[in-house]
TORLUM-230258 format. One line per field, with one value per residue: residue in three letters; x, y, z of N, C-alpha, C in turn. Coordinates in steps of 0.001 Angstrom, whole numbers, plus 500000, padded with zeros to 6 digits. Atoms other than C-alpha are relative to their C-alpha. Example, Ala and Ser with C-alpha at 12.3 -4.5 7.8 and 13.67 -1.06 7.14 Angstrom:
BEGIN
code [ALA; SER];
n.east [500890; 499180];
n.north [498810; 498810];
n.up [500000; 499940];
ca.east [512300; 513670];
ca.north [495500; 498940];
ca.up [507800; 507140];
c.east [500900; 499230];
c.north [501200; 501090];
c.up [500000; 500730];
END
This chain:
BEGIN
code [MET; ALA; ALA; GLY; THR; ASP; GLY; PHE; ARG; ARG; ASP; TYR; PHE; TRP; TRP; PHE; LEU; ALA; ALA; MET; LEU; GLY; PHE; TRP; THR; LEU; LEU; SER; PRO; ASN; LEU; LEU; ARG; PRO; TRP; VAL; ASP; PRO; ALA; LEU; GLN; ASN; TYR; PHE; VAL; MET; GLY; GLY; LEU; PHE; ILE; GLY; GLY; VAL; ALA; LEU; GLY; PHE; PHE; ARG; PRO; ASP; ARG; PRO; TRP; ARG; TRP; ALA; LEU; ALA; SER; ILE; LEU; LEU; LEU; PRO; PRO; ALA; ASP; VAL; VAL; SER; LEU; LEU; ARG; ASN; PRO; GLN; LEU; THR; ALA; LEU; ASP; ALA; ALA; HIS; VAL; ILE; ARG; HIS; LEU; SER; LEU; GLN; ALA; PRO; SER; TYR; LEU; LEU; HIS; ALA; LEU; PRO; VAL; LEU; VAL; GLY; ALA; TYR; LEU; GLY; SER; PHE; LEU; SER; ALA; GLY; SER; GLU; LEU; TYR];
n.east [498601; 500063; 499031; 498436; 499813; 499516; 498467; 499189; 499495; 499558; 498557; 499229; 498239; 499207; 499157; 499525; 498773; 499125; 499161; 498463; 499233; 499647; 498844; 498844; 499019; 499370; 499247; 499068; 498761; 499160; 499598; 499050; 498561; 498669; 499862; 500390; 498990; 500752; 500277; 501061; 501077; 500837; 500486; 501020; 500826; 500788; 500494; 501193; 501281; 500416; 500596; 501328; 501321; 500355; 501037; 500999; 500640; 500168; 501179; 501017; 499579; 500939; 499707; 499056; 499304; 500245; 498728; 498777; 500638; 500134; 498860; 499424; 500763; 499391; 498424; 499973; 500331; 499031; 499066; 500759; 499779; 498369; 499502; 500529; 499416; 498610; 499542; 499353; 500969; 500177; 501502; 500411; 501454; 500686; 499708; 498683; 500486; 500694; 498981; 499351; 500410; 499420; 498636; 499970; 500878; 499268; 499579; 500991; 500334; 499002; 500402; 501046; 499653; 500023; 501755; 500828; 499462; 499873; 501584; 500719; 499939; 500565; 501551; 499984; 499531; 501164; 500969; 501331; 499440; 500714; 498922; 500254];
n.north [500548; 500625; 499913; 500550; 499186; 499221; 500512; 499885; 498572; 499257; 500466; 499921; 499370; 500709; 500978; 499459; 499581; 501456; 500046; 499077; 500596; 500851; 499272; 499774; 501028; 499650; 498491; 499684; 499921; 498485; 499054; 500533; 500218; 498994; 500238; 501392; 501059; 500944; 501414; 499748; 499301; 501079; 500579; 498859; 500069; 501014; 499272; 498771; 500362; 500526; 498607; 499162; 501571; 499555; 498685; 500612; 500572; 499138; 498750; 501110; 501655; 500875; 500882; 499415; 500764; 499344; 499050; 500645; 500451; 498767; 499399; 500465; 499568; 499257; 500697; 500834; 498813; 499091; 500421; 500237; 498867; 499753; 500966; 499447; 499078; 500513; 499565; 500865; 501053; 500025; 500274; 500455; 500331; 500787; 500847; 499790; 498942; 500760; 500616; 498718; 499541; 501266; 500120; 498954; 500436; 500221; 498553; 499413; 500484; 499484; 498932; 500121; 500727; 499137; 499362; 500867; 500130; 498434; 499945; 500755; 499282; 499021; 500546; 500870; 499089; 499567; 500576; 500231; 500655; 501586; 500432; 501064];
n.up [500254; 499382; 499357; 500506; 501045; 499233; 498807; 501031; 500148; 498481; 500093; 500641; 499327; 499634; 501275; 500588; 498748; 499877; 501550; 500015; 499143; 501012; 501495; 499262; 500007; 501250; 500010; 498749; 500153; 500501; 498896; 498919; 500681; 499226; 498624; 499648; 501075; 501386; 499640; 499025; 500762; 500155; 498528; 499752; 501132; 499378; 498895; 500405; 500568; 498667; 499182; 500666; 499549; 498674; 500316; 500639; 499174; 498455; 499952; 500561; 499731; 500511; 501158; 500181; 500941; 501120; 500118; 501030; 501581; 500765; 499984; 501230; 501187; 500781; 500183; 501389; 501083; 499914; 500702; 501342; 500651; 500051; 501351; 501336; 499960; 500234; 501429; 500446; 500393; 501572; 500434; 498651; 500113; 498638; 499504; 499438; 498692; 499309; 499356; 498916; 498775; 499357; 499322; 498889; 499121; 498415; 499406; 499581; 498902; 499049; 499918; 499333; 498688; 498978; 500081; 499003; 498548; 499258; 499841; 499070; 498319; 499852; 499815; 498456; 499265; 499668; 498873; 500500; 501114; 500435; 501052; 500959];
ca.east [205018; 205479; 207767; 210424; 210416; 211187; 214199; 215585; 215896; 217398; 220289; 221242; 224065; 225105; 225764; 226927; 229437; 230772; 231267; 233661; 235099; 235906; 237126; 239398; 241256; 242130; 243471; 245016; 248342; 249419; 248390; 250421; 253267; 255326; 254995; 254583; 257266; 255586; 255574; 253229; 250883; 248840; 248470; 247203; 244858; 243399; 243379; 241259; 238931; 238620; 237876; 235127; 233597; 233525; 231949; 229538; 228498; 228234; 225823; 223765; 223761; 221046; 222274; 226162; 227203; 225832; 228655; 231358; 229259; 228837; 232324; 233529; 230695; 232779; 236172; 234920; 234053; 236887; 239109; 237222; 237901; 241946; 241863; 240413; 242555; 245784; 247796; 249603; 246417; 245657; 242204; 240082; 237238; 234825; 236462; 239762; 237747; 235623; 239227; 240958; 238008; 238031; 241625; 240821; 237872; 240216; 241444; 238043; 237110; 240231; 239124; 235836; 237260; 238195; 234783; 232971; 234929; 234928; 231000; 230288; 232045; 230564; 227235; 228131; 229660; 226385; 224352; 221231; 222306; 220489; 223336; 222052];
ca.north [516601; 513480; 512753; 510664; 513219; 515623; 513804; 513262; 516817; 517634; 515257; 516835; 519116; 516387; 514128; 516691; 517641; 513847; 513991; 516948; 515083; 512362; 515002; 516199; 513157; 513978; 517612; 517046; 515333; 518339; 520538; 518675; 518400; 521267; 520600; 516837; 513764; 511942; 508726; 510581; 512014; 508667; 508668; 512719; 511805; 508888; 510780; 513588; 511100; 509307; 513023; 514030; 510141; 511146; 514391; 512783; 510355; 512776; 515298; 512322; 509254; 507538; 504766; 505837; 503477; 505973; 508584; 506018; 505401; 509062; 510125; 508120; 509453; 511899; 509440; 507585; 510944; 512719; 509922; 509566; 513335; 512994; 510262; 512923; 515381; 513245; 514493; 511419; 509314; 509297; 507697; 506918; 504237; 502720; 499902; 501531; 503811; 500861; 498914; 501944; 502583; 498593; 498783; 501913; 500222; 498915; 502495; 503664; 501116; 502107; 505458; 504623; 502486; 505452; 507211; 504448; 503739; 507627; 507403; 504393; 506009; 509188; 507458; 505437; 508622; 510728; 508348; 508221; 506146; 503026; 501370; 499324];
ca.up [844301; 845614; 848636; 847171; 844257; 846797; 848915; 845045; 844395; 847960; 846906; 843603; 845294; 846816; 843668; 842326; 845439; 845048; 841057; 841744; 844360; 841816; 838968; 841500; 841517; 837944; 838564; 842167; 840884; 838796; 841410; 843930; 841622; 842904; 846636; 846748; 845780; 842634; 844837; 847767; 845157; 845354; 849385; 849337; 846405; 848229; 851578; 850017; 848518; 852084; 854006; 851321; 851918; 855517; 854774; 852240; 854498; 857625; 856143; 853874; 855610; 854098; 851608; 851779; 849167; 846186; 846916; 845816; 842757; 842152; 842954; 839712; 837360; 835813; 835427; 832123; 830191; 831263; 829766; 826719; 826384; 827316; 824443; 822013; 822873; 822221; 819479; 818908; 817983; 814223; 814076; 817084; 816897; 819348; 819806; 821077; 823297; 824918; 825424; 827116; 829490; 830127; 831071; 833214; 835005; 837989; 838559; 838683; 841342; 843124; 843349; 844672; 847421; 849689; 848964; 850310; 853116; 854354; 853527; 855408; 858419; 858024; 858156; 861266; 862715; 862134; 864323; 862369; 859566; 857582; 856139; 853442];
c.east [500097; 501507; 501386; 500705; 501044; 501375; 500895; 500406; 500699; 501571; 500848; 501276; 500654; 500491; 500916; 501656; 500767; 500435; 500796; 500668; 501025; 500817; 501071; 500961; 500691; 500633; 501137; 501690; 500686; 499584; 501162; 501461; 501247; 500264; 500455; 501004; 498836; 499382; 498926; 498830; 498913; 499042; 499157; 498728; 498843; 499729; 498661; 498650; 499331; 499071; 498805; 499217; 499602; 499041; 498458; 498932; 499445; 498579; 498992; 500495; 499659; 500910; 501466; 500695; 499706; 501064; 501394; 499677; 500174; 501519; 500570; 499344; 500927; 501423; 499940; 499980; 501095; 501057; 499675; 500439; 501862; 500462; 499887; 500927; 501365; 500427; 500821; 499039; 499634; 498511; 499547; 498604; 499427; 500483; 501571; 499529; 499406; 501188; 500671; 499084; 499846; 501328; 500080; 499320; 500612; 500101; 498612; 499321; 500872; 499862; 498632; 500021; 499898; 498815; 499288; 500316; 499705; 498581; 499219; 500319; 499486; 498729; 500058; 500287; 498408; 499018; 498272; 499477; 498666; 500987; 499731; 500135];
c.north [498631; 499756; 499449; 500674; 500919; 499925; 499852; 501099; 500503; 499408; 500218; 500982; 499066; 498804; 500577; 500425; 498492; 499917; 501140; 499443; 498972; 500749; 500691; 499673; 500170; 501131; 499744; 499555; 500963; 501115; 499859; 500080; 500777; 499933; 498635; 499023; 499396; 498492; 500586; 500550; 499098; 500481; 501368; 499828; 499218; 500510; 500952; 499294; 499457; 500945; 500439; 498880; 500361; 501092; 499639; 499426; 500455; 500704; 498973; 498704; 499017; 499505; 500673; 499586; 500997; 501146; 499294; 499957; 501617; 500807; 499285; 499959; 500710; 499272; 499849; 501080; 500950; 499234; 499773; 501548; 500261; 499129; 501042; 501223; 499583; 500082; 498825; 498941; 500231; 499861; 499500; 499208; 499690; 498838; 500257; 500717; 498921; 498983; 500865; 500259; 498225; 499695; 501254; 499409; 499533; 501340; 500677; 499309; 500410; 501257; 500024; 499576; 501173; 500721; 499173; 499583; 500857; 500037; 499440; 500428; 500985; 499581; 499446; 501632; 501142; 499435; 499954; 499388; 498616; 499755; 498655; 500744];
c.up [500973; 501293; 499847; 499044; 501137; 500598; 498590; 499620; 501012; 499164; 498571; 499928; 500395; 499194; 499256; 500637; 499635; 498436; 500021; 500977; 499330; 498914; 500868; 500130; 498850; 500130; 501238; 499858; 499297; 500772; 500985; 499642; 500484; 501179; 500492; 499281; 499283; 501074; 501371; 499419; 500183; 501661; 500162; 499061; 500942; 501375; 499721; 499903; 501311; 500647; 499144; 499837; 500763; 499942; 499601; 500863; 501141; 499924; 499215; 500163; 499689; 498592; 499280; 498940; 498813; 500105; 499459; 498655; 499368; 500012; 498480; 498593; 498548; 499417; 498431; 499101; 499925; 499361; 498621; 499553; 499955; 498559; 498590; 499843; 499592; 498850; 499037; 498933; 498286; 499674; 501662; 499514; 501395; 500424; 500831; 501362; 500865; 500414; 501008; 501183; 500575; 500709; 501025; 501297; 501364; 500767; 500623; 501469; 501373; 500743; 500666; 501125; 501324; 500310; 500722; 501270; 500902; 500125; 500893; 501864; 500703; 500355; 501309; 500919; 500271; 501025; 499620; 498279; 499774; 499047; 499470; 498542];
END
């Protein structure tokens, strides 16, 4: 087995962890609703993403930009599932799904930003980073 392949295999767990971090952004507003004012929910979500990004960047400091990418991997499929589960839709075509996803793209980037900043900070804190 090549050395590059071995390194890629070790990162499966971290990619999964980053994807679950992004999936947490979908669940956390419902979990926080009883205890947190709705105006403050986004601050808690973004703070959690930042802290998760710091942890991912600290433990896997090489190429920290990939953790921001991995954190939004599950967001588009989750949006498609939520569209399919909407009882108010009578018909769903590909154009409607693509339009919905294109309208949601800025929110995906907004969710990736705290992870990106946190991952670079964690990579910097680990003192063994290659920041590229």
